[in-house]
C-alpha positions as CSV (number, residue, x, y, z in Angstrom):
1,M,-129.2,-1.8,126.6
2,I,-128.2,0.9,129.1
3,M,-125.7,3.2,127.3
4,G,-123.9,6.2,128.7
5,E,-124.0,9.6,127.2
6,E,-122.2,9.9,123.8
7,A,-119.4,11.7,125.5
8,G,-119.4,9.5,128.6
9,T,-116.4,7.7,129.8
10,R,-115.5,4.1,129.1
11,K,-115.9,3.3,132.7
12,N,-119.5,4.4,132.7
13,L,-120.2,2.4,129.6
14,K,-118.8,-0.8,131.1
15,L,-120.9,-0.1,134.2
16,G,-124.0,0.2,132.1
17,E,-123.1,-3.1,130.3
18,S,-122.6,-4.9,133.6
19,V,-125.9,-3.7,134.9
20,A,-127.7,-4.9,131.8
21,V,-126.0,-8.3,132.0
22,S,-126.9,-8.6,135.7
23,A,-130.6,-7.7,134.9
24,V,-130.7,-10.4,132.2
25,C,-129.3,-12.9,134.6
26,V,-131.8,-11.9,137.3
27,I,-134.7,-12.3,134.8
28,R,-133.5,-15.7,133.7
29,E,-133.1,-16.9,137.2
30,E,-136.6,-15.7,138.0
31,Q,-138.0,-17.4,134.9
32,E,-136.2,-20.7,135.4
33,D,-137.2,-20.8,139.1
34,I,-141.0,-20.8,138.3
35,C,-142.1,-24.0,140.0
36,V,-145.2,-25.1,141.9
37,D,-146.1,-27.9,144.3
38,W,-148.6,-30.6,143.6
39,R,-151.5,-28.3,144.3
40,G,-150.2,-25.6,142.0
41,R,-149.0,-23.3,144.7
42,P,-145.6,-21.6,144.7
43,C,-142.8,-23.8,146.0
44,K,-141.1,-23.1,149.3
45,P,-137.3,-23.5,149.2
46,N,-137.0,-25.1,152.6
47,R,-139.8,-27.7,151.8
48,H,-139.6,-28.5,148.2
49,G,-136.9,-29.8,145.9
50,G,-133.3,-30.8,146.7
51,M,-131.7,-34.2,146.8
52,S,-134.3,-35.5,149.3
53,A,-137.0,-35.0,146.7
54,A,-134.8,-36.3,143.9
55,L,-134.3,-39.6,145.8
56,F,-137.9,-40.5,145.2
57,V,-137.4,-40.1,141.5
58,L,-134.2,-42.1,141.6
59,G,-136.2,-44.9,143.2
60,L,-138.4,-45.0,140.1
61,Q,-135.3,-44.8,137.9
62,A,-133.8,-47.9,139.4
63,F,-136.9,-50.1,139.6
64,E,-138.2,-49.1,136.2
65,M,-134.9,-49.9,134.6
66,M,-134.9,-53.2,136.5
67,A,-138.3,-54.1,135.1
68,I,-137.7,-53.1,131.4
69,A,-134.2,-54.5,131.2
70,A,-135.3,-57.9,132.5
71,V,-137.9,-58.0,129.7
72,G,-135.8,-56.6,126.9
73,N,-132.6,-58.7,127.6
74,N,-134.5,-62.0,127.5
75,L,-137.4,-61.1,125.3
76,I,-136.0,-63.0,122.2
77,T,-136.0,-66.2,124.3
78,Y,-139.8,-65.8,125.0
79,V,-140.7,-64.8,121.5
80,F,-138.8,-67.7,119.9
81,N,-139.5,-70.5,122.4
82,D,-143.0,-69.6,123.6
83,M,-144.6,-67.6,120.8
84,H,-142.9,-69.7,118.2
85,F,-142.0,-66.9,115.8
86,P,-139.1,-67.7,113.4
87,L,-135.6,-66.6,114.7
88,S,-135.3,-63.8,112.1
89,K,-138.8,-62.5,112.9
90,S,-138.1,-62.8,116.6
91,A,-134.9,-60.7,116.3
92,N,-136.9,-58.0,114.4
93,I,-139.6,-58.0,117.0
94,V,-137.0,-57.3,119.7
95,T,-135.1,-54.7,117.6
96,N,-138.4,-52.9,116.8
97,F,-139.4,-53.0,120.5
98,I,-136.1,-51.4,121.6
99,G,-136.2,-48.8,118.8
100,T,-139.8,-47.9,119.7
101,V,-139.0,-47.4,123.3
102,F,-136.2,-44.9,122.6
103,L,-138.1,-43.1,119.8
104,L,-141.2,-42.6,121.9
105,S,-139.1,-40.7,124.4
106,L,-139.6,-37.7,122.1
107,L,-143.4,-38.1,122.5
108,G,-143.0,-38.3,126.3
109,G,-140.8,-35.2,126.3
110,F,-143.2,-33.2,124.1
111,L,-146.3,-34.1,126.2
112,S,-144.6,-33.2,129.4
113,D,-143.2,-29.9,128.3
114,S,-146.3,-28.8,126.4
115,Y,-149.3,-30.0,128.2
116,L,-149.0,-32.4,131.2
117,G,-145.9,-31.6,133.2
118,S,-143.3,-34.2,134.0
119,L,-145.0,-35.6,137.2
120,A,-148.4,-36.2,135.5
121,T,-146.7,-37.7,132.4
122,M,-144.8,-40.1,134.6
123,L,-147.8,-41.2,136.5
124,V,-150.0,-41.7,133.4
125,F,-147.4,-43.6,131.4
126,G,-146.0,-45.4,134.4
127,F,-149.3,-47.2,134.9
128,V,-149.5,-47.8,131.1
129,E,-146.1,-49.6,131.4
130,L,-147.3,-51.5,134.4
131,S,-150.4,-52.7,132.6
132,G,-148.2,-54.1,129.8
133,F,-146.0,-56.1,132.3
134,I,-149.2,-57.5,133.9
135,L,-150.6,-58.5,130.5
136,L,-147.3,-60.2,129.5
137,S,-147.3,-62.1,132.7
138,V,-150.9,-63.2,132.3
139,Q,-150.3,-64.4,128.8
140,A,-147.1,-66.3,129.8
141,H,-149.0,-68.0,132.6
142,V,-152.3,-69.0,130.9
143,P,-151.7,-71.8,128.3
144,N,-154.8,-70.9,126.2
145,L,-153.3,-67.5,125.5
146,R,-150.2,-69.1,123.9
147,P,-149.5,-71.6,121.1
148,P,-149.2,-75.3,122.2
149,K,-145.9,-76.3,123.7
150,C,-143.3,-77.2,121.1
151,N,-139.5,-77.3,120.9
152,M,-138.5,-74.9,118.0
153,V,-135.0,-76.4,117.8
154,T,-135.8,-80.1,117.7
155,N,-138.8,-79.6,115.4
156,G,-136.8,-77.5,113.0
157,G,-138.9,-74.4,113.5
158,Q,-142.1,-76.1,112.4
159,C,-144.1,-75.3,115.6
160,A,-147.4,-73.5,115.4
161,E,-146.8,-69.7,115.4
162,A,-148.9,-67.4,117.6
163,K,-151.7,-66.0,115.5
164,G,-155.1,-64.3,115.9
165,Y,-156.0,-63.1,119.3
166,K,-152.9,-64.7,120.8
167,A,-150.6,-62.5,118.7
168,V,-152.8,-59.5,119.3
169,I,-152.5,-59.9,123.1
170,F,-148.8,-60.3,122.8
171,Y,-148.3,-57.2,120.6
172,V,-150.7,-55.1,122.7
173,A,-148.8,-56.1,125.9
174,L,-145.4,-55.5,124.4
175,Y,-146.2,-52.1,123.0
176,L,-148.0,-51.0,126.2
177,V,-144.6,-51.5,127.8
178,A,-142.8,-49.7,125.0
179,I,-145.2,-46.7,125.1
180,G,-145.0,-46.5,128.8
181,S,-141.3,-46.9,129.2
182,G,-140.5,-44.6,126.2
183,C,-142.6,-41.7,127.5
184,L,-141.4,-42.2,131.0
185,K,-137.6,-42.2,130.5
186,P,-136.9,-38.6,129.6
187,N,-139.2,-37.3,132.3
188,I,-137.5,-39.3,135.1
189,I,-134.2,-37.6,134.3
190,S,-135.7,-34.1,133.8
191,H,-138.1,-34.2,136.8
192,G,-135.2,-35.2,139.1
193,A,-133.1,-32.4,137.7
194,D,-135.9,-30.0,138.2
195,Q,-135.5,-30.4,141.9
196,F,-132.4,-28.2,141.6
197,K,-131.8,-24.8,140.2
198,K,-129.8,-24.7,137.0
199,Q,-127.2,-22.4,138.4
200,H,-126.3,-25.0,141.0
201,S,-124.0,-26.8,138.7
202,K,-122.3,-28.9,141.3
203,K,-125.6,-30.3,142.7
204,L,-126.9,-31.0,139.2
205,S,-123.7,-32.9,138.2
206,T,-124.0,-34.9,141.4
207,Y,-127.6,-35.7,140.6
208,F,-126.8,-36.9,137.1
209,N,-124.1,-39.2,138.5
210,C,-126.6,-40.6,141.1
211,A,-129.2,-41.1,138.3
212,Y,-126.6,-43.1,136.3
213,F,-125.8,-45.1,139.5
214,A,-129.5,-45.9,139.9
215,F,-129.6,-47.0,136.2
216,C,-126.6,-49.3,136.6
217,T,-128.0,-50.8,139.8
218,G,-131.3,-51.6,138.1
219,E,-129.6,-53.0,135.0
220,L,-127.3,-55.1,137.1
221,V,-130.1,-56.7,139.1
222,A,-132.1,-57.3,135.9
223,L,-129.2,-59.0,134.1
224,T,-128.4,-61.3,137.1
225,V,-131.3,-61.9,139.5
226,L,-134.3,-61.3,137.2
227,V,-132.8,-63.2,134.2
228,W,-132.0,-66.1,136.6
229,V,-135.7,-66.0,137.8
230,Q,-136.9,-66.1,134.2
231,T,-134.7,-69.0,133.3
232,H,-135.4,-71.2,136.4
233,S,-139.0,-70.2,137.4
234,G,-140.5,-69.4,134.0
235,M,-141.2,-66.3,132.0
236,D,-144.6,-65.8,133.7
237,V,-142.9,-65.4,137.0
238,G,-140.2,-63.3,135.4
239,F,-142.7,-60.9,133.9
240,G,-144.6,-60.9,137.2
241,V,-141.4,-59.8,139.0
242,S,-141.0,-57.0,136.5
243,A,-144.5,-55.9,137.2
244,A,-143.7,-55.9,140.9
245,A,-140.6,-53.9,140.4
246,M,-142.5,-51.4,138.4
247,T,-145.1,-51.1,141.1
248,V,-142.4,-50.4,143.7
249,G,-141.0,-47.7,141.4
250,L,-144.4,-46.0,141.1
251,I,-144.9,-46.1,144.8
252,S,-141.5,-44.4,145.2
253,L,-142.5,-41.7,142.7
254,I,-145.9,-41.1,144.4
255,G,-144.2,-41.0,147.8
256,G,-142.4,-37.8,146.9
257,T,-145.4,-35.9,145.6
258,L,-145.5,-33.5,148.6
259,F,-141.9,-32.6,148.2
260,Y,-141.4,-32.0,144.4
261,R,-140.7,-28.8,142.6
262,N,-142.9,-29.0,139.5
263,K,-142.2,-27.0,136.3
264,P,-145.6,-26.1,134.8
265,P,-146.1,-26.9,131.1
266,R,-145.9,-23.9,128.8
267,G,-148.0,-24.9,125.8
268,S,-146.8,-26.3,122.5
269,I,-143.0,-26.2,122.3
270,F,-143.1,-26.4,118.5
271,T,-145.2,-23.4,117.7
272,P,-142.6,-20.8,118.6
273,I,-140.0,-22.7,116.6
274,A,-142.2,-22.9,113.6
275,Q,-142.9,-19.2,113.8
276,V,-139.2,-18.4,113.6
277,F,-138.7,-20.4,110.4
278,V,-141.8,-19.1,108.8
279,A,-140.9,-15.5,109.6
280,A,-137.3,-15.9,108.4
281,I,-138.4,-17.5,105.1
282,T,-141.1,-14.8,104.6
283,K,-138.5,-12.0,105.0
284,R,-135.6,-13.9,103.3
285,K,-135.1,-10.9,101.0
286,Q,-134.6,-8.4,103.8
287,I,-131.2,-7.3,104.8
288,C,-130.1,-7.9,108.4
289,P,-129.1,-4.6,110.1
290,S,-125.4,-4.3,111.1
291,N,-126.5,-3.3,114.6
292,S,-128.3,-6.1,116.4
293,E,-130.0,-3.6,118.7
294,M,-132.3,-2.7,115.8
295,L,-133.7,-6.2,115.8
296,Y,-137.2,-6.6,117.3
297,G,-137.2,-7.6,120.9
298,S,-133.6,-6.5,121.6
299,Q,-135.1,-3.7,123.8
300,N,-135.9,-6.5,126.3
301,L,-132.3,-6.1,127.4
302,V,-133.0,-2.7,128.9
303,P,-133.4,-3.4,132.6
304,Q,-135.9,-0.7,133.4
305,R,-138.2,-1.8,130.6
306,V,-138.4,-5.4,131.6
307,S,-140.9,-6.8,134.1
308,V,-139.2,-9.5,136.1
309,S,-142.5,-10.9,137.1
310,S,-143.5,-11.7,133.6
311,A,-143.2,-15.4,133.2
312,S,-143.7,-15.3,129.5
313,I,-140.4,-13.5,128.8
314,R,-137.5,-15.7,127.8
315,T,-134.5,-13.4,127.8
316,L,-131.5,-14.5,125.6
317,L,-128.8,-12.3,124.2
318,H,-128.2,-12.1,120.5
319,T,-125.4,-14.2,118.9
320,E,-123.9,-14.2,115.5
321,K,-124.5,-17.8,114.4
322,F,-127.3,-18.6,111.9
323,R,-127.7,-15.0,110.9
324,F,-130.4,-15.9,108.3
325,L,-132.7,-16.5,111.2
326,D,-132.3,-12.9,112.4
327,K,-134.4,-11.8,109.5
328,A,-137.4,-13.1,111.6
329,C,-136.7,-10.1,113.9
330,I,-136.8,-7.4,111.3
331,K,-139.8,-5.2,111.8
332,I,-141.2,-3.7,108.6
333,Q,-141.3,0.1,108.8
334,D,-144.3,1.1,106.7
335,G,-145.3,4.2,108.7
336,T,-148.2,2.5,110.4
337,Q,-148.6,1.3,113.9
338,A,-150.1,-2.0,112.9
339,Q,-148.7,-5.0,114.7
340,E,-147.3,-7.8,112.6
341,S,-148.4,-11.4,113.1
342,P,-146.2,-13.6,115.4
343,W,-145.7,-15.7,112.2
344,R,-144.1,-12.8,110.5
345,L,-142.2,-11.1,113.4
346,C,-140.4,-12.8,116.3
347,T,-138.3,-11.6,119.2
348,V,-134.5,-11.9,119.5
349,S,-135.0,-14.4,122.4
350,Q,-137.3,-16.5,120.4
351,V,-134.8,-16.7,117.5
352,E,-131.9,-17.5,119.9
353,Q,-133.9,-20.4,121.3
354,V,-134.1,-21.9,117.7
355,K,-130.3,-21.3,117.3
356,I,-129.6,-23.3,120.4
357,L,-131.7,-26.2,119.1
358,L,-129.9,-26.2,115.8
359,S,-126.5,-26.0,117.5
360,V,-127.0,-29.1,119.6
361,V,-127.9,-31.3,116.6
362,P,-124.3,-32.0,115.6
363,I,-123.4,-32.9,119.1
364,F,-126.3,-35.3,119.2
365,A,-125.3,-36.8,115.8
366,C,-121.8,-37.6,117.0
367,T,-123.1,-40.0,119.7
368,I,-124.9,-42.2,117.2
369,I,-121.7,-44.2,116.3
370,F,-121.1,-44.6,120.1
371,N,-124.5,-46.4,120.4
372,T,-123.8,-48.5,117.3
373,I,-120.9,-49.9,119.3
374,L,-123.2,-50.6,122.2
375,A,-125.4,-52.6,119.8
376,Q,-122.5,-54.9,119.0
377,L,-122.0,-55.6,122.6
378,Q,-125.6,-56.7,122.9
379,T,-125.5,-58.9,119.7
380,F,-122.2,-60.0,118.2
381,S,-120.2,-60.0,121.4
382,V,-122.8,-62.3,123.0
383,Q,-122.4,-64.5,119.9
384,Q,-118.7,-64.4,120.6
385,G,-119.3,-65.6,124.1
386,S,-121.5,-68.5,122.8
387,S,-118.4,-69.7,120.8
388,M,-116.1,-69.7,123.8
389,N,-115.6,-71.8,126.9
390,A,-118.2,-70.5,129.4
391,R,-117.4,-72.8,132.3
392,L,-116.6,-71.1,135.5
393,T,-116.2,-74.4,137.3
394,N,-117.1,-78.0,136.3
395,N,-120.7,-77.5,137.3
396,V,-121.2,-73.7,136.7
397,Q,-121.5,-72.0,133.3
398,I,-121.7,-68.3,132.6
399,P,-124.7,-67.5,130.3
400,P,-123.2,-65.4,127.4
401,A,-126.0,-62.8,127.9
402,S,-124.8,-62.2,131.4
403,L,-121.6,-60.7,130.0
404,Q,-123.6,-57.5,129.7
405,S,-123.6,-57.3,133.5
406,I,-119.8,-56.9,133.6
407,P,-119.6,-53.2,133.0
408,Y,-122.4,-52.5,135.4
409,I,-120.6,-54.4,138.2
410,M,-117.6,-52.2,137.5
411,L,-119.7,-49.0,137.3
412,I,-121.4,-49.7,140.7
413,F,-118.0,-48.9,142.2
414,L,-116.7,-46.4,139.6
415,V,-119.6,-43.9,139.6
416,P,-119.2,-43.1,143.3
417,L,-115.4,-43.0,142.9
418,Y,-115.9,-40.5,140.0
419,E,-118.0,-38.3,142.2
420,T,-115.9,-38.4,145.3
421,A,-112.4,-38.6,143.9
422,F,-112.1,-37.6,140.2
423,V,-114.4,-34.5,140.4
424,P,-112.6,-32.9,143.4
425,I,-109.2,-33.5,141.7
426,A,-110.4,-32.1,138.4
427,R,-112.0,-29.1,140.1
428,K,-108.6,-28.0,141.4
429,F,-107.3,-27.8,137.8
430,T,-110.3,-26.6,135.9
431,K,-112.0,-24.5,138.7
432,R,-115.3,-25.9,137.5
433,E,-117.9,-27.0,140.1
434,S,-118.6,-30.2,138.1
435,G,-114.9,-31.0,137.5
436,I,-115.0,-31.1,133.7
437,S,-117.7,-29.7,131.4
438,P,-120.4,-31.9,129.9
439,L,-118.9,-31.6,126.4
440,Q,-115.4,-32.6,127.7
441,R,-117.0,-35.6,129.5
442,V,-118.7,-36.7,126.3
443,G,-115.5,-36.4,124.3
444,I,-113.5,-38.5,126.8
445,G,-116.1,-41.2,126.5
446,L,-116.2,-41.2,122.7
447,F,-112.4,-41.6,122.7
448,I,-112.4,-44.5,125.1
449,A,-115.2,-46.3,123.2
450,T,-112.8,-46.7,120.2
451,F,-110.6,-49.0,122.3
452,S,-113.5,-51.2,123.2
453,M,-113.8,-52.2,119.5
454,V,-110.0,-52.5,119.2
455,S,-110.0,-54.9,122.1
456,A,-113.0,-56.8,120.5
457,A,-111.2,-57.1,117.1
458,I,-107.9,-58.4,118.7
459,I,-109.6,-61.0,120.8
460,E,-111.9,-62.2,118.0
461,N,-108.9,-62.7,115.7
462,K,-107.2,-64.6,118.5
463,R,-110.3,-66.7,119.2
464,R,-110.9,-67.5,115.5
465,T,-107.2,-68.3,114.8
466,A,-107.0,-70.6,117.9
467,F,-110.1,-72.6,116.8
468,I,-109.1,-72.9,113.1
469,E,-105.5,-73.9,113.7
470,S,-105.8,-76.1,116.8
471,K,-109.5,-76.4,117.5
472,K,-108.8,-74.7,120.8
473,T,-111.7,-72.8,122.6
474,L,-110.7,-69.7,124.5
475,S,-112.2,-68.8,127.9
476,I,-115.2,-66.5,127.8
477,F,-113.3,-64.1,130.1
478,W,-111.1,-63.0,127.1
479,I,-113.9,-60.8,125.9
480,A,-114.5,-59.2,129.3
481,P,-112.1,-56.2,128.5
482,Q,-114.3,-54.9,125.6
483,F,-117.3,-54.8,128.0
484,L,-115.2,-53.1,130.7
485,I,-113.8,-50.5,128.4
486,F,-117.1,-49.6,127.0
487,G,-118.7,-49.4,130.4
488,L,-116.0,-46.8,131.4
489,S,-116.7,-44.9,128.2
490,E,-120.5,-45.0,128.8
491,M,-120.0,-43.5,132.3
492,F,-118.5,-40.4,130.6
493,T,-120.6,-40.2,127.4
494,A,-124.1,-41.1,128.6
495,V,-124.0,-39.0,131.7
496,G,-122.2,-36.1,130.0
497,L,-124.7,-36.0,127.2
498,I,-127.8,-36.0,129.5
499,E,-126.2,-33.2,131.6
500,F,-125.3,-31.2,128.5
501,F,-128.8,-31.4,127.0
502,Y,-130.5,-30.6,130.3
503,K,-128.3,-27.6,131.0
504,Q,-128.7,-26.2,127.5
505,S,-132.4,-26.8,127.4
506,L,-134.7,-23.9,127.1
507,E,-137.5,-23.0,129.5
508,G,-140.3,-25.5,128.9
509,M,-138.1,-27.9,126.8
510,Q,-136.1,-29.8,129.5
511,S,-137.8,-33.2,128.9
512,F,-137.9,-32.9,125.1
513,L,-134.1,-32.2,124.8
514,T,-133.4,-34.9,127.4
515,A,-135.3,-37.3,125.1
516,M,-132.8,-36.6,122.3
517,T,-130.3,-38.7,124.4
518,Y,-132.5,-41.7,124.1
519,C,-133.1,-41.1,120.4
520,S,-129.4,-41.5,119.9
521,Y,-129.7,-45.0,121.2
522,S,-132.4,-45.8,118.7
523,F,-130.5,-44.4,115.8
524,G,-127.4,-46.3,116.9
525,F,-129.2,-49.6,116.7
526,Y,-130.7,-48.8,113.4
527,L,-127.3,-47.8,112.0
528,S,-125.9,-51.1,113.3
529,S,-128.5,-53.0,111.2
530,L,-127.7,-50.9,108.2
531,L,-123.9,-51.3,108.6
532,V,-124.3,-55.1,108.8
533,S,-126.3,-55.3,105.6
534,L,-124.0,-52.8,103.8
535,V,-120.8,-54.7,104.9
536,N,-122.2,-58.0,103.7
537,R,-123.1,-56.6,100.4
538,V,-119.7,-54.8,99.8
539,S,-117.6,-57.7,101.1
540,S,-119.4,-60.5,99.3
541,N,-117.8,-62.0,96.2
542,S,-118.4,-64.8,93.7
543,H,-116.7,-67.3,96.0
544,G,-118.9,-66.7,99.0
545,G,-120.8,-64.3,101.2
546,G,-119.7,-61.3,103.1
547,W,-117.9,-60.9,106.4
548,L,-121.0,-61.6,108.5
549,S,-123.2,-63.8,106.2
550,D,-122.3,-67.4,107.3
551,N,-124.0,-67.5,110.7
552,D,-120.8,-69.1,111.9
553,L,-118.2,-66.9,113.6
554,N,-115.5,-69.4,112.7
555,K,-116.1,-68.7,109.0
556,D,-117.2,-65.1,109.3
557,R,-114.8,-62.2,109.7
558,L,-116.2,-60.4,112.7
559,D,-112.8,-59.2,113.6
560,L,-112.7,-57.1,110.4
561,F,-116.1,-55.7,111.2
562,Y,-114.9,-54.7,114.6
563,W,-111.8,-53.0,113.1
564,L,-114.2,-51.1,110.8
565,L,-116.2,-49.9,113.8
566,A,-113.0,-48.9,115.6
567,S,-112.0,-46.8,112.6
568,L,-115.4,-45.2,112.4
569,S,-115.4,-44.5,116.1
570,L,-112.0,-42.7,115.9
571,I,-113.1,-40.7,112.9
572,N,-116.3,-39.8,114.8
573,F,-114.2,-38.6,117.7
574,F,-112.3,-36.1,115.6
575,N,-115.6,-35.1,114.0
576,Y,-116.9,-34.5,117.5
577,L,-113.8,-32.4,118.3
578,F,-114.7,-30.1,115.4
579,W,-118.3,-29.7,116.4
580,S,-117.6,-29.3,120.1
581,R,-115.2,-26.4,119.2
582,W,-117.8,-25.0,116.9
583,Y,-120.6,-25.1,119.5
584,S,-121.0,-21.9,121.5
585,Y,-123.0,-21.1,124.6
586,N,-125.4,-18.2,124.6
587,P,-123.7,-15.7,127.1
588,S,-127.0,-15.2,129.0
589,F,-127.6,-19.0,129.2
590,Y,-124.4,-20.5,130.5
591,Q,-123.4,-19.6,134.0
592,N,-121.1,-20.7,136.8
593,D,-118.2,-22.2,134.9
594,A,-114.5,-21.8,134.9
595,H,-114.4,-19.1,132.3
596,H,-117.9,-17.8,132.8
597,E,-118.6,-15.9,136.0
598,P,-121.9,-16.2,137.9
599,C,-124.8,-14.0,137.1
600,G,-124.6,-10.7,138.8
601,Q,-120.8,-10.4,138.6
602,H,-119.2,-8.3,135.9
603,S,-117.3,-10.1,133.2
604,D,-115.5,-8.7,130.2
605,N,-116.8,-11.6,128.2
606,F,-120.2,-9.9,128.2
607,N,-119.0,-7.1,125.9
608,F,-121.9,-5.8,123.9
609,N,-119.6,-3.7,121.7
610,S,-117.6,-6.7,120.5
611,P,-118.4,-8.2,117.2
612,L,-118.1,-11.6,118.8
613,K,-121.3,-11.8,120.9
614,H,-121.1,-15.4,122.1
615,I,-118.8,-17.3,124.4
616,E,-117.0,-20.3,123.0
617,A,-117.4,-23.6,124.9
618,N,-114.6,-25.0,126.9
619,N,-114.3,-28.3,125.1
620,I,-111.8,-31.1,124.5
621,I,-109.1,-29.1,122.9
622,P,-107.7,-26.3,125.2
């Protein structure tokens, strides 16, 4: 760091600190702006990137979601009625499929950041997903590729189950879709965001809202139009329409090739992380110096000793959390000039990258309960609808599965309203370009989600009581509020979480960290299955089964299960408050916020003489 003479004035010292911070910010902006066009040439600001380029990616987002949602939401019908798998096995097939899609997002993020780049990854796995849709459509159309026709309900589940090559074709087609969609999802978000510079917080926030709007549009069309096509024209036509939608999405992606800003891959993203842990463990008996400037690599903060043109430098300032990792930066002074192995000696910036990864894990974990609530809306809430009066008119009935479209109908109008009305109003109070911070947005959503389960519990108790006491069947519209409330909470939490992970992502890890958002969905569904089993075991007694064991909602106590989830959600919210207050942004990483001035401007927050060398996040609690 640039320091004044020992007898210099405090003014000169502050000037030196400001220059050092400005140099760090310039280096980071140069590093993060490394992008190339489709031929590998440097991008031109007036030709590449921006919302015009991101629109091509949003086209893929909408049509891919349309295709995968149409398959996933009605898959159990095809597996049970056409492939003749037992109901329990059919449910497991669907659950495993959804879980695999979300878990494989980590693979897609890793391949993109490490080796292929986001555009190449999307093209490869986009065609993998398309081939899966085509194979599903072919199998659903050709009778010889399916078991003989048989009604599983009237025949008591005794129909011939798909086996041999018929089962192989089905599983290959299904998991081609899962692999393609899973590896595609995080790259759609990150590649679209790559069209903007990270310091353009307002534009990035607008893009994430647009991406969620595209998601809602695709989901809504899938839950209404495509499900109707599957029901009335057959699953072969439905799968064919999904293949067509996927084709349109890929055409949209390819159409923007000439205009994209592409972030080149940087090699394995796990090697530098592993090096930090190995070095820290190897030197665990070393004592960390009281002055962080003695750590290896801290000299990178001296402006005149840093080459801005070096793309390999990832400059981050030292922070005080996870101090045990700082031991990886201790250089052994043995009197020789021999260089230590990178598995024994790491730079401060390398260690700070690992600290950021560890810091986001609690935030990620706090969203799992949120997605467990989502799992209820796709399972038990649909069962609720099946036990209610679904008639809209004398001749028109509402399919219970279509209830899932309710929040997306609302969000089609709410997302633009959020961007055009809420953000400008919030900006006047918070002075933030994005209105509120990503962590604040996540917290608001987590709080609102609790009331979705409160509403579900109250209505289920009312429905059950009305049926038991007077054999009265409530209208299906009574359960609409729980879908509406959760849709509102998802607009805050889902978008806020993606924006948070992307903005906190390190150079070369944008897609991988974005993929963590989708892993939260997977863990939420798995936790839901675990909770159901656990609740049944704990609540069972000698007189009967547990709350959810009778397969009859009029005998089960689904309302008590909803109250349990509401309680867990509220506890999870307060847990989130703690971790969001604990989380801190690296001062060289977080820019352009209400309490963090843009790079190149002096801020007393960047005080290198202060024992507190990080800036606390502006989170839910002021």
